[in-house]
Each structure stands twice: as structure tokens, then as C-alpha cells.
N, CA, C and O atoms as CSV, one atom per row, in Angstrom:
chain,resi,resn,atom,element,x,y,z
A,1,MET,N,N,-5.401,-10.624,-15.780
A,1,MET,CA,C,-5.388,-9.178,-15.661
A,1,MET,C,C,-5.128,-8.747,-14.216
A,1,MET,O,O,-4.432,-7.760,-13.978
A,2,LYS,N,N,-5.686,-9.486,-13.250
A,2,LYS,CA,C,-5.455,-9.145,-11.854
A,2,LYS,C,C,-3.987,-9.310,-11.485
A,2,LYS,O,O,-3.458,-8.538,-10.685
A,3,GLU,N,N,-3.319,-10.319,-12.065
A,3,GLU,CA,C,-1.901,-10.527,-11.792
A,3,GLU,C,C,-1.089,-9.317,-12.238
A,3,GLU,O,O,-0.122,-8.937,-11.577
A,4,GLU,N,N,-1.478,-8.717,-13.352
A,4,GLU,CA,C,-0.782,-7.543,-13.869
A,4,GLU,C,C,-0.880,-6.377,-12.887
A,4,GLU,O,O,0.098,-5.659,-12.678
A,5,LYS,N,N,-2.057,-6.186,-12.282
A,5,LYS,CA,C,-2.228,-5.104,-11.321
A,5,LYS,C,C,-1.350,-5.318,-10.097
A,5,LYS,O,O,-0.700,-4.381,-9.632
A,6,SER,N,N,-1.322,-6.546,-9.565
A,6,SER,CA,C,-0.528,-6.775,-8.360
A,6,SER,C,C,0.953,-6.619,-8.653
A,6,SER,O,O,1.709,-6.179,-7.787
A,7,THR,N,N,1.383,-6.972,-9.859
A,7,THR,CA,C,2.774,-6.778,-10.243
A,7,THR,C,C,3.102,-5.293,-10.288
A,7,THR,O,O,4.160,-4.880,-9.815
A,8,ASN,N,N,2.215,-4.492,-10.846
A,8,ASN,CA,C,2.436,-3.049,-10.916
A,8,ASN,C,C,2.476,-2.425,-9.529
A,8,ASN,O,O,3.263,-1.510,-9.285
A,9,GLU,N,N,1.635,-2.910,-8.614
A,9,GLU,CA,C,1.620,-2.360,-7.267
A,9,GLU,C,C,2.944,-2.607,-6.554
A,9,GLU,O,O,3.406,-1.755,-5.796
A,10,THR,N,N,3.551,-3.751,-6.786
A,10,THR,CA,C,4.804,-4.042,-6.097
A,10,THR,C,C,5.973,-3.264,-6.692
A,10,THR,O,O,7.049,-3.225,-6.096
A,11,LYS,N,N,5.786,-2.651,-7.844
A,11,LYS,CA,C,6.828,-1.823,-8.439
A,11,LYS,C,C,6.751,-0.386,-7.949
A,11,LYS,O,O,7.632,0.419,-8.250
A,12,LEU,N,N,5.721,-0.060,-7.207
A,12,LEU,CA,C,5.567,1.301,-6.687
A,12,LEU,C,C,6.547,1.540,-5.557
A,12,LEU,O,O,6.929,0.619,-4.834
A,13,SER,N,N,6.944,2.786,-5.421
A,13,SER,CA,C,7.708,3.151,-4.228
A,13,SER,C,C,6.731,3.165,-3.062
A,13,SER,O,O,5.516,3.210,-3.255
A,14,PHE,N,N,7.271,3.128,-1.865
A,14,PHE,CA,C,6.425,3.213,-0.677
A,14,PHE,C,C,5.613,4.503,-0.712
A,14,PHE,O,O,4.414,4.502,-0.433
A,15,GLU,N,N,6.272,5.589,-1.054
A,15,GLU,CA,C,5.615,6.893,-1.051
A,15,GLU,C,C,4.441,6.942,-2.032
A,15,GLU,O,O,3.387,7.490,-1.709
A,16,GLU,N,N,4.617,6.376,-3.219
A,16,GLU,CA,C,3.548,6.385,-4.210
A,16,GLU,C,C,2.399,5.478,-3.770
A,16,GLU,O,O,1.231,5.834,-3.926
A,17,ALA,N,N,2.725,4.321,-3.227
A,17,ALA,CA,C,1.675,3.416,-2.743
A,17,ALA,C,C,0.888,4.068,-1.614
A,17,ALA,O,O,-0.339,3.977,-1.573
A,18,TYR,N,N,1.597,4.731,-0.694
A,18,TYR,CA,C,0.933,5.402,0.429
A,18,TYR,C,C,0.051,6.546,-0.069
A,18,TYR,O,O,-1.048,6.760,0.442
A,19,LYS,N,N,0.536,7.270,-1.061
A,19,LYS,CA,C,-0.239,8.368,-1.635
A,19,LYS,C,C,-1.533,7.837,-2.263
A,19,LYS,O,O,-2.608,8.402,-2.058
A,20,GLN,N,N,-1.421,6.759,-3.018
A,20,GLN,CA,C,-2.608,6.163,-3.632
A,20,GLN,C,C,-3.586,5.681,-2.569
A,20,GLN,O,O,-4.799,5.841,-2.706
A,21,LEU,N,N,-3.046,5.088,-1.507
A,21,LEU,CA,C,-3.898,4.594,-0.429
A,21,LEU,C,C,-4.650,5.731,0.252
A,21,LEU,O,O,-5.847,5.611,0.515
A,22,THR,N,N,-3.966,6.823,0.537
A,22,THR,CA,C,-4.642,7.947,1.190
A,22,THR,C,C,-5.681,8.588,0.271
A,22,THR,O,O,-6.716,9.062,0.740
A,23,GLU,N,N,-5.411,8.606,-1.034
A,23,GLU,CA,C,-6.396,9.138,-1.980
A,23,GLU,C,C,-7.648,8.269,-2.013
A,23,GLU,O,O,-8.764,8.782,-2.087
A,24,ILE,N,N,-7.460,6.954,-1.959
A,24,ILE,CA,C,-8.596,6.034,-1.931
A,24,ILE,C,C,-9.430,6.274,-0.678
A,24,ILE,O,O,-10.658,6.339,-0.741
A,25,VAL,N,N,-8.758,6.405,0.450
A,25,VAL,CA,C,-9.467,6.632,1.717
A,25,VAL,C,C,-10.274,7.924,1.654
A,25,VAL,O,O,-11.435,7.946,2.061
A,26,LYS,N,N,-9.681,8.986,1.154
A,26,LYS,CA,C,-10.388,10.272,1.063
A,26,LYS,C,C,-11.634,10.149,0.188
A,26,LYS,O,O,-12.704,10.637,0.553
A,27,LYS,N,N,-11.493,9.496,-0.966
A,27,LYS,CA,C,-12.629,9.345,-1.884
A,27,LYS,C,C,-13.732,8.512,-1.256
A,27,LYS,O,O,-14.915,8.809,-1.420
A,28,MET,N,N,-13.338,7.457,-0.529
A,28,MET,CA,C,-14.349,6.609,0.093
A,28,MET,C,C,-15.043,7.328,1.244
A,28,MET,O,O,-16.239,7.140,1.466
A,29,GLU,N,N,-14.302,8.143,1.966
A,29,GLU,CA,C,-14.888,8.858,3.102
A,29,GLU,C,C,-15.886,9.924,2.676
A,29,GLU,O,O,-16.831,10.214,3.410
A,30,ASP,N,N,-15.690,10.512,1.500
A,30,ASP,CA,C,-16.640,11.554,1.092
A,30,ASP,C,C,-17.959,10.966,0.583
A,30,ASP,O,O,-18.931,11.694,0.386
A,31,GLY,N,N,-17.990,9.651,0.371
A,31,GLY,CA,C,-19.236,8.964,0.049
A,31,GLY,C,C,-19.783,9.200,-1.336
A,31,GLY,O,O,-20.946,8.889,-1.591
A,32,SER,N,N,-18.989,9.737,-2.238
A,32,SER,CA,C,-19.506,10.049,-3.576
A,32,SER,C,C,-19.288,8.926,-4.591
A,32,SER,O,O,-19.763,9.021,-5.723
A,33,MET,N,N,-18.586,7.878,-4.209
A,33,MET,CA,C,-18.323,6.784,-5.142
A,33,MET,C,C,-19.516,5.826,-5.197
A,33,MET,O,O,-20.123,5.523,-4.170
A,34,PRO,N,N,-19.844,5.358,-6.392
A,34,PRO,CA,C,-20.865,4.309,-6.502
A,34,PRO,C,C,-20.380,3.037,-5.797
A,34,PRO,O,O,-19.180,2.858,-5.590
A,35,LEU,N,N,-21.301,2.172,-5.438
A,35,LEU,CA,C,-20.978,0.976,-4.674
A,35,LEU,C,C,-19.925,0.103,-5.354
A,35,LEU,O,O,-18.960,-0.307,-4.710
A,36,ALA,N,N,-20.092,-0.183,-6.626
A,36,ALA,CA,C,-19.145,-1.051,-7.328
A,36,ALA,C,C,-17.738,-0.446,-7.318
A,36,ALA,O,O,-16.750,-1.160,-7.147
A,37,GLU,N,N,-17.658,0.857,-7.501
A,37,GLU,CA,C,-16.368,1.530,-7.486
A,37,GLU,C,C,-15.770,1.519,-6.074
A,37,GLU,O,O,-14.556,1.398,-5.906
A,38,SER,N,N,-16.625,1.646,-5.079
A,38,SER,CA,C,-16.163,1.605,-3.690
A,38,SER,C,C,-15.575,0.239,-3.347
A,38,SER,O,O,-14.549,0.148,-2.672
A,39,VAL,N,N,-16.226,-0.809,-3.811
A,39,VAL,CA,C,-15.731,-2.168,-3.549
A,39,VAL,C,C,-14.380,-2.375,-4.221
A,39,VAL,O,O,-13.460,-2.921,-3.613
A,40,ALA,N,N,-14.258,-1.947,-5.462
A,40,ALA,CA,C,-12.984,-2.076,-6.181
A,40,ALA,C,C,-11.893,-1.250,-5.496
A,40,ALA,O,O,-10.754,-1.700,-5.367
A,41,ALA,N,N,-12.247,-0.046,-5.062
A,41,ALA,CA,C,-11.284,0.813,-4.372
A,41,ALA,C,C,-10.866,0.188,-3.046
A,41,ALA,O,O,-9.697,0.263,-2.668
A,42,TYR,N,N,-11.808,-0.427,-2.338
A,42,TYR,CA,C,-11.506,-1.089,-1.070
A,42,TYR,C,C,-10.522,-2.234,-1.294
A,42,TYR,O,O,-9.558,-2.390,-0.543
A,43,GLU,N,N,-10.769,-3.033,-2.330
A,43,GLU,CA,C,-9.869,-4.149,-2.642
A,43,GLU,C,C,-8.460,-3.651,-2.957
A,43,GLU,O,O,-7.473,-4.215,-2.484
A,44,LYS,N,N,-8.377,-2.599,-3.750
A,44,LYS,CA,C,-7.073,-2.033,-4.075
A,44,LYS,C,C,-6.412,-1.466,-2.824
A,44,LYS,O,O,-5.206,-1.617,-2.627
A,45,GLY,N,N,-7.204,-0.818,-1.984
A,45,GLY,CA,C,-6.683,-0.264,-0.742
A,45,GLY,C,C,-6.092,-1.331,0.165
A,45,GLY,O,O,-5.049,-1.117,0.783
A,46,ILE,N,N,-6.751,-2.473,0.249
A,46,ILE,CA,C,-6.246,-3.580,1.065
A,46,ILE,C,C,-4.892,-4.048,0.537
A,46,ILE,O,O,-3.978,-4.313,1.319
A,47,LYS,N,N,-4.759,-4.151,-0.777
A,47,LYS,CA,C,-3.488,-4.574,-1.380
A,47,LYS,C,C,-2.385,-3.538,-1.132
A,47,LYS,O,O,-1.251,-3.889,-0.809
A,48,LEU,N,N,-2.735,-2.267,-1.288
A,48,LEU,CA,C,-1.757,-1.202,-1.055
A,48,LEU,C,C,-1.324,-1.167,0.408
A,48,LEU,O,O,-0.145,-0.969,0.705
A,49,LYS,N,N,-2.264,-1.356,1.311
A,49,LYS,CA,C,-1.954,-1.380,2.746
A,49,LYS,C,C,-0.984,-2.516,3.062
A,49,LYS,O,O,-0.005,-2.322,3.783
A,50,ALA,N,N,-1.257,-3.690,2.526
A,50,ALA,CA,C,-0.379,-4.841,2.766
A,50,ALA,C,C,1.017,-4.578,2.199
A,50,ALA,O,O,2.022,-4.915,2.826
A,51,TYR,N,N,1.071,-3.980,1.021
A,51,TYR,CA,C,2.349,-3.664,0.401
A,51,TYR,C,C,3.134,-2.661,1.255
A,51,TYR,O,O,4.329,-2.843,1.491
A,52,CYS,N,N,2.464,-1.614,1.712
A,52,CYS,CA,C,3.125,-0.607,2.554
A,52,CYS,C,C,3.630,-1.231,3.853
A,52,CYS,O,O,4.742,-0.943,4.296
A,53,GLU,N,N,2.809,-2.086,4.459
A,53,GLU,CA,C,3.239,-2.752,5.688
A,53,GLU,C,C,4.467,-3.626,5.447
A,53,GLU,O,O,5.369,-3.673,6.283
A,54,GLN,N,N,4.504,-4.315,4.316
A,54,GLN,CA,C,5.639,-5.170,3.999
A,54,GLN,C,C,6.912,-4.341,3.799
A,54,GLN,O,O,7.980,-4.711,4.289
A,55,VAL,N,N,6.798,-3.237,3.089
A,55,VAL,CA,C,7.955,-2.366,2.868
A,55,VAL,C,C,8.473,-1.829,4.197
A,55,VAL,O,O,9.682,-1.793,4.427
A,56,LEU,N,N,7.562,-1.412,5.071
A,56,LEU,CA,C,7.966,-0.903,6.385
A,56,LEU,C,C,8.623,-1.997,7.229
A,56,LEU,O,O,9.604,-1.747,7.930
A,57,LYS,N,N,8.079,-3.198,7.155
A,57,LYS,CA,C,8.642,-4.327,7.903
A,57,LYS,C,C,10.063,-4.622,7.433
A,57,LYS,O,O,10.953,-4.864,8.249
A,58,GLU,N,N,10.276,-4.601,6.116
A,58,GLU,CA,C,11.610,-4.835,5.567
A,58,GLU,C,C,12.583,-3.733,5.992
A,58,GLU,O,O,13.735,-4.014,6.324
A,59,ALA,N,N,12.124,-2.493,5.982
A,59,ALA,CA,C,12.975,-1.376,6.399
A,59,ALA,C,C,13.333,-1.511,7.878
A,59,ALA,O,O,14.476,-1.277,8.271
A,60,GLU,N,N,12.353,-1.888,8.690
A,60,GLU,CA,C,12.598,-2.066,10.123
A,60,GLU,C,C,13.633,-3.172,10.365
A,60,GLU,O,O,14.504,-3.040,11.224
A,61,LEU,N,N,13.526,-4.252,9.603
A,61,LEU,CA,C,14.477,-5.356,9.734
A,61,LEU,C,C,15.886,-4.905,9.353
A,61,LEU,O,O,16.851,-5.243,10.037
A,62,LYS,N,N,16.006,-4.147,8.271
A,62,LYS,CA,C,17.324,-3.639,7.856
A,62,LYS,C,C,17.924,-2.726,8.915
A,62,LYS,O,O,19.108,-2.824,9.238
A,63,ILE,N,N,17.095,-1.837,9.448
A,63,ILE,CA,C,17.583,-0.912,10.479
A,63,ILE,C,C,18.012,-1.674,11.722
A,63,ILE,O,O,19.046,-1.377,12.320
A,64,SER,N,N,17.213,-2.654,12.102
A,64,SER,CA,C,17.532,-3.474,13.270
A,64,SER,C,C,18.840,-4.231,13.067
A,64,SER,O,O,19.660,-4.322,13.980
A,65,THR,N,N,19.029,-4.770,11.872
A,65,THR,CA,C,20.264,-5.492,11.557
A,65,THR,C,C,21.465,-4.566,11.620
A,65,THR,O,O,22.503,-4.926,12.174
A,66,ILE,N,N,21.329,-3.381,11.058
A,66,ILE,CA,C,22.431,-2.405,11.075
A,66,ILE,C,C,22.737,-1.983,12.517
A,66,ILE,O,O,23.900,-1.925,12.918
A,67,ALA,N,N,21.698,-1.693,13.283
A,67,ALA,CA,C,21.877,-1.252,14.660
A,67,ALA,C,C,22.547,-2.341,15.500
A,67,ALA,O,O,23.394,-2.044,16.341
A,68,ASN,N,N,22.171,-3.589,15.273
A,68,ASN,CA,C,22.743,-4.695,16.040
A,68,ASN,C,C,24.171,-5.031,15.609
A,68,ASN,O,O,24.945,-5.577,16.395
A,69,SER,N,N,24.515,-4.711,14.382
A,69,SER,CA,C,25.888,-4.994,13.922
A,69,SER,C,C,26.887,-4.002,14.488
A,69,SER,O,O,28.089,-4.268,14.502
A,70,ASP,N,N,26.401,-2.864,14.952
A,70,ASP,CA,C,27.274,-1.855,15.561
A,70,ASP,C,C,27.620,-2.189,17.003
A,70,ASP,O,O,28.533,-1.587,17.569
A,71,LYS,N,N,26.923,-3.118,17.597
A,71,LYS,CA,C,27.136,-3.435,19.018
A,71,LYS,C,C,28.247,-4.420,19.221
A,71,LYS,O,O,28.547,-4.787,20.357
């Protein structure tokens, strides 16, 4: 079941993953989530953060490649 979740996360656009991540942060900051839900949200947040970082890294590499090919 966990494999299914990670597969779904990688199908998200960057914008949707970032939106979900910011929603998780807001909910955790207001302190209204029970502990078990907070832990699950934290785990999901870590995965979303890693995914967003990877997408940004790939975009940066593409831009760098394009910029260097013009020189």
C-alpha cells in the first residue's frame, strides 16, 4: 500500500505537490492535529519535499544545459 502512495506522489505536478506540502505545514503549525495524524502528515511532507526538490533539480539541469548550448 505504501508503494501505491509513493507512485501517486510522483505523478503529481510540481505545483500540486507544493500545494499539498504547504497545506500539511499549515495544518501542523496550527497544532490541531492528533499526534498519529501529525506523524503521518510529517512523513508525507518529507516525501513531497524530496519530490519537489528533485523536480526543481531536474528543471535547473535542463535550464543549465540549454543555457550552455547557446554559448
